[in-house]
LOBADO-148476 format. One record per residue (C-alpha): y, x, z. Coordinates in Angstrom, 2 decimals, padded with zeros to 5 digits, always signed. Each point is the difference from the previous one (the first is absolute). Layout:
<pts>
<pt c2="Y" c1="X" c3="Z"/>
...
</pts>
This chain:
<pts>
<pt c2="+013.81" c1="+002.38" c3="-053.08"/>
<pt c2="-001.42" c1="+002.87" c3="+002.13"/>
<pt c2="-003.70" c1="+000.77" c3="-000.71"/>
<pt c2="-002.34" c1="-001.29" c3="+002.67"/>
<pt c2="-001.52" c1="+003.47" c3="+000.57"/>
<pt c2="+003.42" c1="+001.41" c3="+000.76"/>
<pt c2="+000.72" c1="-002.90" c3="+002.30"/>
<pt c2="-003.26" c1="+000.65" c3="+001.84"/>
<pt c2="+000.83" c1="+003.67" c3="+000.52"/>
<pt c2="+003.49" c1="-000.72" c3="+001.31"/>
<pt c2="-001.17" c1="-002.91" c3="+002.09"/>
<pt c2="-002.88" c1="+001.96" c3="+001.53"/>
<pt c2="+002.24" c1="+002.97" c3="+000.81"/>
<pt c2="+002.54" c1="-002.27" c3="+001.67"/>
<pt c2="-002.63" c1="-001.78" c3="+002.07"/>
<pt c2="-001.65" c1="+003.25" c3="+001.05"/>
<pt c2="+003.39" c1="+001.35" c3="+001.06"/>
<pt c2="+000.68" c1="-003.16" c3="+002.02"/>
<pt c2="-003.43" c1="+000.12" c3="+001.60"/>
<pt c2="+000.45" c1="+003.66" c3="+000.89"/>
<pt c2="+003.12" c1="-000.99" c3="+001.91"/>
<pt c2="-001.68" c1="-002.95" c3="+001.70"/>
<pt c2="-000.65" c1="+001.87" c3="+003.25"/>
<pt c2="+003.51" c1="+001.39" c3="+000.15"/>
<pt c2="+002.95" c1="-001.31" c3="+002.01"/>
<pt c2="+003.20" c1="-001.67" c3="-001.08"/>
<pt c2="+001.98" c1="+002.67" c3="+001.84"/>
<pt c2="+003.41" c1="-001.34" c3="-000.95"/>
<pt c2="-000.78" c1="-003.42" c3="+001.44"/>
<pt c2="-001.68" c1="+001.46" c3="+003.06"/>
<pt c2="+002.99" c1="+002.24" c3="+000.77"/>
<pt c2="+002.50" c1="-002.83" c3="-000.37"/>
<pt c2="-001.95" c1="-002.18" c3="+002.43"/>
<pt c2="-001.04" c1="+002.57" c3="+002.62"/>
<pt c2="+002.67" c1="+002.72" c3="+000.11"/>
<pt c2="+002.48" c1="-002.12" c3="+002.03"/>
<pt c2="-002.65" c1="-000.11" c3="+002.75"/>
<pt c2="-000.14" c1="+003.81" c3="+000.21"/>
<pt c2="+002.47" c1="+001.61" c3="+002.40"/>
<pt c2="+001.44" c1="+003.42" c3="+000.69"/>
<pt c2="-000.38" c1="+001.04" c3="+003.65"/>
<pt c2="+002.37" c1="+002.55" c3="+001.50"/>
<pt c2="-000.59" c1="+001.61" c3="+003.40"/>
<pt c2="+002.64" c1="+002.05" c3="+001.83"/>
<pt c2="-000.01" c1="+002.11" c3="+003.15"/>
<pt c2="+003.05" c1="+002.18" c3="+000.58"/>
<pt c2="+000.28" c1="+002.25" c3="-003.06"/>
<pt c2="-003.54" c1="-000.81" c3="-001.16"/>
<pt c2="-000.83" c1="-002.80" c3="-002.41"/>
<pt c2="-002.54" c1="-000.99" c3="-002.61"/>
<pt c2="-000.76" c1="-002.81" c3="-002.41"/>
<pt c2="-003.16" c1="-001.84" c3="-001.02"/>
<pt c2="-001.18" c1="-003.27" c3="-001.48"/>
<pt c2="-001.34" c1="-003.27" c3="+001.36"/>
<pt c2="-000.97" c1="-003.56" c3="-000.95"/>
<pt c2="+001.35" c1="-003.29" c3="+001.35"/>
<pt c2="-003.11" c1="-001.91" c3="+001.02"/>
<pt c2="+001.57" c1="-003.04" c3="+001.66"/>
<pt c2="+003.13" c1="-002.02" c3="-000.68"/>
<pt c2="+001.30" c1="+000.65" c3="+003.54"/>
<pt c2="+000.61" c1="+003.66" c3="-000.89"/>
<pt c2="-003.27" c1="+001.63" c3="+001.06"/>
<pt c2="-000.61" c1="+003.24" c3="-001.92"/>
<pt c2="-003.16" c1="+002.09" c3="-000.16"/>
<pt c2="+000.18" c1="+003.73" c3="-000.69"/>
<pt c2="-001.53" c1="+003.34" c3="+001.00"/>
<pt c2="+000.43" c1="+001.17" c3="+003.57"/>
<pt c2="+001.17" c1="+003.40" c3="-001.21"/>
<pt c2="+002.94" c1="-001.70" c3="-001.74"/>
<pt c2="+001.48" c1="-001.15" c3="+003.31"/>
<pt c2="-001.06" c1="+003.02" c3="+002.10"/>
<pt c2="+002.24" c1="+003.00" c3="+000.48"/>
<pt c2="-002.32" c1="+002.79" c3="-001.20"/>
<pt c2="+001.43" c1="+002.35" c3="+002.65"/>
<pt c2="-000.60" c1="-002.27" c3="+003.00"/>
<pt c2="-002.70" c1="-002.31" c3="-001.43"/>
<pt c2="+001.92" c1="-002.90" c3="+001.56"/>
<pt c2="+001.75" c1="-002.81" c3="-001.90"/>
<pt c2="+003.51" c1="+000.79" c3="-001.18"/>
<pt c2="+002.73" c1="-001.21" c3="+002.33"/>
<pt c2="+001.67" c1="-001.82" c3="-002.90"/>
<pt c2="-001.79" c1="-001.82" c3="-002.80"/>
<pt c2="+001.54" c1="-001.72" c3="-003.00"/>
<pt c2="-001.49" c1="-002.00" c3="-002.86"/>
<pt c2="+001.59" c1="-000.33" c3="-003.42"/>
<pt c2="-000.80" c1="-002.82" c3="-002.43"/>
<pt c2="-000.16" c1="+000.52" c3="-003.73"/>
<pt c2="+003.24" c1="-000.61" c3="-001.91"/>
<pt c2="+000.01" c1="-002.24" c3="-003.05"/>
<pt c2="+000.28" c1="+003.11" c3="-002.16"/>
<pt c2="-000.99" c1="+003.52" c3="+001.00"/>
<pt c2="+002.59" c1="+002.47" c3="-001.30"/>
<pt c2="-001.15" c1="+003.29" c3="+001.51"/>
<pt c2="+003.21" c1="+000.18" c3="+002.06"/>
<pt c2="-000.46" c1="-000.46" c3="+003.75"/>
<pt c2="+003.41" c1="-001.65" c3="+000.36"/>
<pt c2="-001.27" c1="-002.81" c3="-002.21"/>
<pt c2="-003.71" c1="-000.04" c3="+000.83"/>
<pt c2="+000.24" c1="+000.09" c3="+003.79"/>
<pt c2="+002.51" c1="-002.75" c3="+000.73"/>
<pt c2="-002.43" c1="-002.57" c3="+001.42"/>
<pt c2="-000.83" c1="+001.74" c3="+003.26"/>
<pt c2="-001.18" c1="-001.46" c3="+003.31"/>
<pt c2="-000.82" c1="+001.36" c3="+003.43"/>
<pt c2="-003.73" c1="+000.12" c3="+000.61"/>
<pt c2="-002.31" c1="+000.27" c3="+002.98"/>
<pt c2="-003.54" c1="+001.26" c3="+000.23"/>
<pt c2="-002.49" c1="-002.40" c3="+001.58"/>
<pt c2="-003.20" c1="+002.05" c3="+000.18"/>
<pt c2="-001.67" c1="+002.94" c3="-001.68"/>
<pt c2="-003.15" c1="+002.08" c3="-000.06"/>
<pt c2="+000.44" c1="+003.66" c3="-000.89"/>
<pt c2="-003.74" c1="+000.38" c3="-000.66"/>
<pt c2="-000.21" c1="-003.00" c3="-002.32"/>
<pt c2="+003.43" c1="+000.94" c3="-001.38"/>
<pt c2="+001.13" c1="-003.63" c3="+000.09"/>
<pt c2="+003.13" c1="-001.55" c3="+001.48"/>
<pt c2="+001.75" c1="-003.35" c3="+000.20"/>
<pt c2="+003.79" c1="-000.14" c3="-000.10"/>
<pt c2="+002.28" c1="-003.02" c3="+000.07"/>
<pt c2="+003.34" c1="-000.54" c3="-001.68"/>
<pt c2="+002.64" c1="-000.97" c3="+002.55"/>
<pt c2="+001.76" c1="-003.23" c3="-001.04"/>
<pt c2="-001.72" c1="-000.14" c3="-003.39"/>
<pt c2="+001.60" c1="-001.95" c3="-002.84"/>
<pt c2="-001.61" c1="-003.14" c3="-001.35"/>
<pt c2="-002.10" c1="+000.02" c3="-003.13"/>
<pt c2="-001.82" c1="+003.30" c3="+000.50"/>
<pt c2="-002.67" c1="+000.82" c3="-002.58"/>
<pt c2="-003.39" c1="+000.32" c3="+001.69"/>
<pt c2="-002.73" c1="+002.31" c3="-001.29"/>
<pt c2="-003.34" c1="-001.73" c3="+000.72"/>
<pt c2="-002.69" c1="+002.17" c3="+001.59"/>
<pt c2="-003.33" c1="-000.49" c3="-001.76"/>
<pt c2="-002.55" c1="-001.42" c3="+002.42"/>
<pt c2="-002.94" c1="+001.62" c3="-001.75"/>
<pt c2="+001.21" c1="+002.24" c3="-002.77"/>
<pt c2="-003.42" c1="+000.23" c3="-001.71"/>
<pt c2="+001.42" c1="+002.88" c3="-001.98"/>
<pt c2="-002.38" c1="+002.35" c3="-001.76"/>
<pt c2="+000.23" c1="+003.46" c3="-001.50"/>
<pt c2="+001.92" c1="-000.19" c3="-003.27"/>
<pt c2="+002.26" c1="-002.87" c3="+001.10"/>
<pt c2="+003.52" c1="+000.15" c3="-001.44"/>
<pt c2="+002.68" c1="+000.23" c3="+002.70"/>
<pt c2="+003.72" c1="+000.56" c3="+000.50"/>
<pt c2="+002.14" c1="+001.49" c3="+002.76"/>
<pt c2="+003.65" c1="-000.63" c3="+000.84"/>
<pt c2="+002.02" c1="+002.31" c3="+002.23"/>
<pt c2="+002.62" c1="+002.69" c3="+000.28"/>
<pt c2="-001.52" c1="+003.31" c3="-001.19"/>
<pt c2="+001.78" c1="+003.23" c3="+000.76"/>
<pt c2="+002.40" c1="+000.99" c3="-002.81"/>
<pt c2="-000.73" c1="-003.32" c3="-001.72"/>
<pt c2="+001.75" c1="-003.34" c3="-000.25"/>
<pt c2="-000.10" c1="-002.41" c3="+002.90"/>
<pt c2="-002.45" c1="-002.88" c3="-000.49"/>
<pt c2="-001.96" c1="+001.95" c3="-002.62"/>
<pt c2="-003.13" c1="-001.43" c3="-001.60"/>
<pt c2="-003.02" c1="+002.22" c3="-000.67"/>
<pt c2="-003.39" c1="-000.99" c3="-001.36"/>
<pt c2="-003.58" c1="+001.19" c3="-000.03"/>
<pt c2="-003.54" c1="-000.91" c3="+001.04"/>
<pt c2="-002.26" c1="+000.07" c3="+003.03"/>
<pt c2="-002.09" c1="+003.15" c3="-000.09"/>
<pt c2="-002.19" c1="-000.39" c3="+003.09"/>
<pt c2="-000.35" c1="-001.29" c3="+003.55"/>
<pt c2="-000.28" c1="+001.82" c3="+003.32"/>
<pt c2="-001.06" c1="-001.45" c3="+003.38"/>
<pt c2="+001.23" c1="+001.25" c3="+003.40"/>
<pt c2="+002.54" c1="+002.20" c3="-001.75"/>
<pt c2="+001.26" c1="+003.00" c3="+001.96"/>
<pt c2="-002.73" c1="-000.71" c3="+002.56"/>
<pt c2="+001.65" c1="-003.22" c3="+001.23"/>
<pt c2="-002.33" c1="-002.96" c3="+000.51"/>
<pt c2="+000.82" c1="-002.89" c3="-002.30"/>
<pt c2="+002.60" c1="+001.89" c3="-002.03"/>
<pt c2="-001.36" c1="-000.78" c3="-003.47"/>
<pt c2="+002.03" c1="+001.18" c3="-002.97"/>
<pt c2="+000.13" c1="-000.08" c3="-003.76"/>
<pt c2="+000.31" c1="+003.22" c3="-001.91"/>
<pt c2="+002.12" c1="-000.68" c3="-003.07"/>
<pt c2="+001.66" c1="+001.75" c3="-002.89"/>
<pt c2="+003.03" c1="-002.27" c3="+000.38"/>
<pt c2="+002.84" c1="+002.48" c3="+000.39"/>
<pt c2="+001.63" c1="+000.12" c3="+003.44"/>
<pt c2="+002.15" c1="+002.66" c3="+001.61"/>
<pt c2="+001.96" c1="+000.55" c3="+003.19"/>
<pt c2="+002.12" c1="-003.10" c3="+000.50"/>
<pt c2="-002.73" c1="-002.34" c3="-001.30"/>
<pt c2="-001.62" c1="+000.06" c3="+003.45"/>
<pt c2="-000.34" c1="-003.49" c3="+001.43"/>
<pt c2="+000.54" c1="-001.76" c3="-003.30"/>
<pt c2="-002.44" c1="-002.42" c3="-001.63"/>
<pt c2="-002.88" c1="+000.71" c3="-002.33"/>
<pt c2="-000.25" c1="-003.15" c3="-002.12"/>
<pt c2="-002.53" c1="-001.72" c3="-002.20"/>
<pt c2="+000.99" c1="-001.93" c3="-003.11"/>
<pt c2="+000.70" c1="-003.14" c3="+002.02"/>
<pt c2="+002.67" c1="+001.70" c3="+002.07"/>
<pt c2="-002.24" c1="-000.01" c3="+003.08"/>
<pt c2="+000.19" c1="+002.93" c3="+002.40"/>
<pt c2="-003.45" c1="+001.60" c3="-000.19"/>
<pt c2="+000.99" c1="+003.18" c3="+001.82"/>
<pt c2="+002.78" c1="+001.97" c3="+001.70"/>
<pt c2="+000.80" c1="+003.32" c3="-001.66"/>
<pt c2="-000.55" c1="+002.57" c3="+002.70"/>
<pt c2="-000.71" c1="+003.58" c3="-001.00"/>
<pt c2="-000.44" c1="+002.46" c3="-002.83"/>
<pt c2="-002.10" c1="+003.09" c3="-000.53"/>
<pt c2="+001.93" c1="+002.80" c3="-001.65"/>
<pt c2="-001.62" c1="+003.25" c3="+001.16"/>
<pt c2="-003.60" c1="+000.98" c3="+000.73"/>
<pt c2="-000.88" c1="+002.17" c3="+003.03"/>
<pt c2="-000.18" c1="+003.04" c3="-002.31"/>
<pt c2="+003.48" c1="-000.73" c3="-001.38"/>
<pt c2="-001.12" c1="-001.50" c3="-003.31"/>
<pt c2="+002.32" c1="-002.74" c3="-001.25"/>
<pt c2="-001.36" c1="-003.57" c3="+000.00"/>
<pt c2="+001.40" c1="-002.79" c3="-002.16"/>
<pt c2="-000.62" c1="-003.73" c3="-000.25"/>
<pt c2="-001.78" c1="-000.39" c3="+003.35"/>
<pt c2="+001.86" c1="-002.63" c3="+002.03"/>
<pt c2="-001.07" c1="-002.37" c3="+002.77"/>
<pt c2="+000.87" c1="-003.56" c3="+001.07"/>
<pt c2="-001.22" c1="-001.86" c3="+003.09"/>
<pt c2="-001.96" c1="-003.04" c3="-001.14"/>
<pt c2="+001.51" c1="-003.45" c3="+000.50"/>
<pt c2="-003.03" c1="-001.21" c3="+001.96"/>
<pt c2="+000.70" c1="+002.71" c3="+002.55"/>
<pt c2="+003.66" c1="-001.04" c3="+000.18"/>
<pt c2="-000.82" c1="-003.66" c3="+000.58"/>
<pt c2="-002.59" c1="+000.78" c3="+002.68"/>
<pt c2="+002.44" c1="+002.35" c3="+001.74"/>
<pt c2="+002.75" c1="-002.62" c3="+000.10"/>
<pt c2="-002.47" c1="-002.68" c3="+001.12"/>
<pt c2="-001.33" c1="+002.20" c3="+002.80"/>
<pt c2="+003.50" c1="+000.87" c3="+001.19"/>
<pt c2="+001.75" c1="-003.35" c3="-000.32"/>
<pt c2="-000.35" c1="-000.71" c3="+003.72"/>
<pt c2="+002.22" c1="+003.01" c3="+000.59"/>
<pt c2="+002.69" c1="-001.23" c3="-002.37"/>
<pt c2="+001.92" c1="-001.54" c3="+002.87"/>
<pt c2="+003.65" c1="-000.76" c3="+000.69"/>
<pt c2="+002.13" c1="+002.93" c3="-001.13"/>
<pt c2="+003.48" c1="+000.94" c3="+001.23"/>
<pt c2="+002.76" c1="-000.99" c3="-002.34"/>
<pt c2="+001.93" c1="+002.78" c3="-001.69"/>
<pt c2="+003.65" c1="+000.00" c3="-001.05"/>
<pt c2="+000.72" c1="-000.31" c3="-003.72"/>
<pt c2="+000.21" c1="+003.29" c3="-001.93"/>
<pt c2="+003.27" c1="+001.92" c3="+000.13"/>
<pt c2="+002.45" c1="-000.46" c3="-002.81"/>
<pt c2="-000.16" c1="+001.93" c3="-002.17"/>
<pt c2="-003.70" c1="+000.82" c3="+000.17"/>
<pt c2="-000.94" c1="+003.62" c3="+000.74"/>
<pt c2="+001.21" c1="+002.28" c3="-002.79"/>
<pt c2="-002.75" c1="+002.45" c3="+000.92"/>
<pt c2="-002.57" c1="-002.18" c3="-001.76"/>
<pt c2="+001.23" c1="+001.36" c3="-003.32"/>
<pt c2="-000.96" c1="+003.54" c3="+001.08"/>
<pt c2="-003.14" c1="-000.83" c3="+001.94"/>
<pt c2="-003.27" c1="+001.59" c3="-001.04"/>
<pt c2="-003.11" c1="-002.08" c3="-000.69"/>
<pt c2="-002.39" c1="-000.30" c3="+002.91"/>
<pt c2="-002.35" c1="+003.01" c3="-000.10"/>
<pt c2="-003.56" c1="-000.88" c3="-001.01"/>
<pt c2="-002.74" c1="-000.09" c3="+002.59"/>
<pt c2="-002.11" c1="+003.15" c3="+000.25"/>
<pt c2="-003.46" c1="-001.32" c3="-000.79"/>
<pt c2="-003.04" c1="+001.83" c3="+001.38"/>
<pt c2="-003.65" c1="-000.53" c3="-000.87"/>
<pt c2="-002.18" c1="-000.05" c3="+003.15"/>
<pt c2="-003.13" c1="+002.11" c3="+000.12"/>
<pt c2="-003.18" c1="-001.79" c3="-001.13"/>
<pt c2="-001.57" c1="-002.02" c3="+002.80"/>
<pt c2="+003.24" c1="-000.36" c3="+001.97"/>
<pt c2="+000.23" c1="-003.58" c3="+001.31"/>
<pt c2="+003.19" c1="-001.83" c3="-001.00"/>
<pt c2="+002.60" c1="-000.27" c3="+002.75"/>
<pt c2="+001.45" c1="-003.28" c3="+001.23"/>
<pt c2="+003.62" c1="-000.62" c3="-001.01"/>
<pt c2="+002.66" c1="-000.63" c3="+002.64"/>
<pt c2="+002.75" c1="-002.61" c3="-000.14"/>
<pt c2="+003.55" c1="+000.44" c3="+001.25"/>
<pt c2="+001.88" c1="-003.27" c3="+000.54"/>
<pt c2="+003.61" c1="-000.70" c3="+000.85"/>
<pt c2="+000.29" c1="-000.51" c3="+003.78"/>
<pt c2="+001.13" c1="-003.38" c3="+001.23"/>
<pt c2="+003.79" c1="-000.16" c3="+000.32"/>
<pt c2="+001.97" c1="-000.13" c3="+003.21"/>
<pt c2="+000.42" c1="-003.60" c3="+001.13"/>
<pt c2="+003.79" c1="+000.10" c3="-000.18"/>
<pt c2="+000.00" c1="+001.00" c3="-003.65"/>
<pt c2="+000.10" c1="-002.54" c3="-002.77"/>
<pt c2="-003.38" c1="-000.45" c3="-001.65"/>
<pt c2="-001.05" c1="-000.95" c3="-003.49"/>
<pt c2="-003.40" c1="-001.60" c3="-000.30"/>
<pt c2="-002.13" c1="+001.64" c3="-002.65"/>
<pt c2="-002.72" c1="-002.26" c3="-001.34"/>
<pt c2="-003.51" c1="+001.32" c3="+000.62"/>
<pt c2="-001.34" c1="-001.75" c3="-003.07"/>
<pt c2="-001.90" c1="+002.28" c3="-002.36"/>
<pt c2="+001.53" c1="+000.07" c3="-003.51"/>
<pt c2="-001.62" c1="-002.65" c3="-002.15"/>
<pt c2="-002.52" c1="+000.98" c3="-002.63"/>
<pt c2="+001.26" c1="-000.28" c3="-003.58"/>
<pt c2="-000.57" c1="-003.24" c3="-001.89"/>
<pt c2="-002.83" c1="-000.09" c3="-002.53"/>
<pt c2="+002.32" c1="-000.43" c3="-002.99"/>
<pt c2="+000.63" c1="+003.07" c3="-002.14"/>
<pt c2="+003.41" c1="+000.72" c3="-001.45"/>
<pt c2="+000.02" c1="+003.50" c3="-001.42"/>
<pt c2="-003.51" c1="+000.93" c3="-001.05"/>
<pt c2="-000.54" c1="-000.36" c3="-003.75"/>
<pt c2="-003.78" c1="+000.06" c3="+000.03"/>
<pt c2="-002.15" c1="-003.11" c3="+000.00"/>
<pt c2="-002.22" c1="+001.71" c3="+002.57"/>
<pt c2="+000.57" c1="-000.25" c3="+003.74"/>
<pt c2="+001.88" c1="+002.86" c3="+001.73"/>
<pt c2="-002.43" c1="+002.75" c3="+000.84"/>
<pt c2="-002.33" c1="-000.94" c3="-002.85"/>
<pt c2="-000.87" c1="+003.04" c3="-002.13"/>
<pt c2="-001.75" c1="-000.74" c3="-003.29"/>
<pt c2="-003.01" c1="+002.06" c3="-000.99"/>
<pt c2="-000.12" c1="+001.63" c3="-003.41"/>
<pt c2="-002.33" c1="-002.67" c3="-001.39"/>
<pt c2="+002.13" c1="-002.83" c3="+001.39"/>
<pt c2="+003.15" c1="+001.51" c3="-001.47"/>
<pt c2="-001.65" c1="+000.40" c3="-003.43"/>
<pt c2="-001.15" c1="-003.63" c3="+000.03"/>
<pt c2="+003.46" c1="-001.16" c3="+001.04"/>
<pt c2="+001.59" c1="+002.00" c3="-002.82"/>
<pt c2="-002.43" c1="-001.40" c3="-002.58"/>
<pt c2="+000.37" c1="-003.58" c3="+001.20"/>
<pt c2="+003.79" c1="+000.13" c3="-000.17"/>
<pt c2="-000.03" c1="+001.72" c3="-003.39"/>
<pt c2="-002.20" c1="-002.68" c3="-001.60"/>
<pt c2="+001.93" c1="-002.81" c3="+001.63"/>
<pt c2="+003.18" c1="+001.41" c3="-001.47"/>
<pt c2="-001.72" c1="+000.47" c3="-003.38"/>
<pt c2="-001.03" c1="-003.68" c3="-000.01"/>
<pt c2="+003.61" c1="-000.97" c3="+000.74"/>
<pt c2="+001.35" c1="+002.16" c3="-002.85"/>
<pt c2="-002.65" c1="-001.27" c3="-002.41"/>
<pt c2="+000.90" c1="-003.59" c3="+000.83"/>
<pt c2="+003.65" c1="+000.72" c3="-000.77"/>
<pt c2="-000.88" c1="+001.41" c3="-003.42"/>
<pt c2="-002.29" c1="-002.91" c3="-000.86"/>
<pt c2="+002.77" c1="-002.42" c3="+000.92"/>
<pt c2="+002.64" c1="+001.86" c3="-002.04"/>
<pt c2="+000.99" c1="-001.73" c3="-003.32"/>
</pts>
C-alpha cells in the first residue's frame, strides 16, 4: 500500500495542475463546435482578388466580417463578385478538397470606418452552424481566447490561442469603435474572423495587426479585434437598412479557380490620432434597393440572437470573463487539494 505522505504529494500536485488549468479552454471541443460556422470569403474584380474570414451569425446565411475583406483595396468599393466557402468535414491543405462547398454571396451593408460588413450567402444550405455574438462580452484583461481563420501561408480554418492584453476605445479615431488588444496570433487572412471565448461565443472580430513602428522597429504580438458589443450595436442600428436585396444567380460551376492563388486581404493601415482630436462619426454604405422588375429575396432585419446562458466549452467553474485574484486562486487550490486528500484517505481507511 502506498504511504499516505506520498499519496498526499501526488494528489496535491495533480489537483494544483488541474486548478492551474481551470481558467483555460477546451480548445478541441470549441473548435469542433464553432469552426463549421467560420467561412472563407473570396472577392474578385477582373484580375484582382483576395480572401478573408467571416462568421455565420444567423441560420438564413447572414455573415459578419470586416469591411476591408469585401472591399477592393484599389477602388475601395465592394468586389463585383463575392463567394463564400463553408468548412469541409476535414481540412487537407489542398484547395481542391477544402474549397468545394462554395456559394455566391452578396454584400448587404458596410462601414469602412468601423471596418464592419454584412454579407449574405445566396441560396444557403440548411443546417448552417451559427456563431453566437456575445451580447455583453464582459471580458477582462487576461481572458483566454481563441481565433479561427485563414492565415497567410497557414492552413485554412486554423485555430490560434492567446489572451486579452488590453482595451482601446474609439480606435483609429472612430467614435464607438472599441477594440481588444490581444496576443492571440492573427495574420493576413484572419481578417473578419471570430475572436472566441471558451463558450464558443464571438466576443470580437479580428481586424488588424501592428507589425512595424513609425521608426521601422518590428512589433510582435500586438493584434486588435472589434468588440462584440460594438458589432451587435452596429447591426442593431443598421437593421432598418437591411431591406429586400436583388437575387443573384448561383455561382458558376466550377467555382473560380483564382481563389487558390488569391492573396489575403491586406490589413487596414491603422493611425493614431493626435491627442485631443475628437473621434469622427462612421459612415454606412448600404445596398441600394433593387429595380422593381428584378426578383427580390427578403432579408430578415432581425438582429442575431444573443447566445444562450448555458456554457459548453469553458472548463472553469467561474463565469466567462471572471478572472481570479491571486488570493482566490490560492484558496481554490488549497480547498481542492484537501478535498482530494480526504477522498484518498477515505479509500485507504476502507481498504482491507
